[in-house]
C-alpha positions, -999 to +999 in steps of 0.1 A: -619-334+136-642-346+165-626-350+200-652-367+225-628-366+253-640-329+257-675-337+263-668-370+285-645-347+306-675-322+311-694-354+323-670-366+347-669-330+361-705-331+364-707-366+382-679-350+404-702-324+414-732-347+419-710-369+441-702-338+462-738-326+464-746-361+480-716-360+502-729-325+516-766-340+519-753-369+539-734-347+561-766-327+567-784-359+575-760-369+600-758-336+618-797-336+620-797-369+635-769-362+658-792-338+677-817-367+682-786-386+696-779-357+720-815-357+729-814-394+737-784-392+759-794-361+779-827-381+787-807-410+796-782-390+818-803-364+832-783-336+820-807-309+805-781-288+790-777-311+760-815-308+749-808-271+736-785-284+709-812-305+691-830-275+676-799-260+659-784-294+647-819-300+630-816-266+613-779-270+603-787-304+590-816-291+568-793-263+556-768-288+545-792-311+527-807-281+508-774-266+504-762-303+485-792-301+463-785-266+453-749-277+444-762-304+422-786-281+404-761-256+398-736-281+384-763-296+361-770-260+350-734-251+344-729-285+326-760-277+303-742-242+293-709-257+287-722-283+265-743-260+244-709-241+235-692-273+222-694-277+183-719-302+173-691-326+161-677-327+197-709-339+212-712-377+207-745-391+198-759-409+226-787-435+230-800-416+263-791-379+261-813-370+288-794-394+313-775-367+329-802-344+336-824-373+348-797-384+373-793-348+386-829-339+390-838-372+408-808-368+433-820-331+438-857-344+443-845-370+469-824-344+487-854-321+488-877-351+501-849-357+528-850-321+539-888-322+542-885-355+563-859-340+585-881-308+588-912-327+598-894-353+619 
């Protein structure tokens, strides 16, 4: 007796992890750009003590973006291992079975490109 709910629960779990990874990457972007905000504020106000925060916010932001990408990679790997343990009759035949892998890897690629952008900028 086939029960596709098990497979689709695993799909929903993967998508929840992708959503969490994207949130971590977005937080990293905000943290990195907050350092730029501090630099602009220090230049406008003449305060020099705010400039020192710029380097650590960039580093922390880049680390968060990379951590978000790693979360998504780990989730995709766990999903792949779990689906392999399911009996064949519990895995539904899909038109595009590679779609979850493509989604995960494209989000990871965007995250890594964002980390490079933040490191160079």
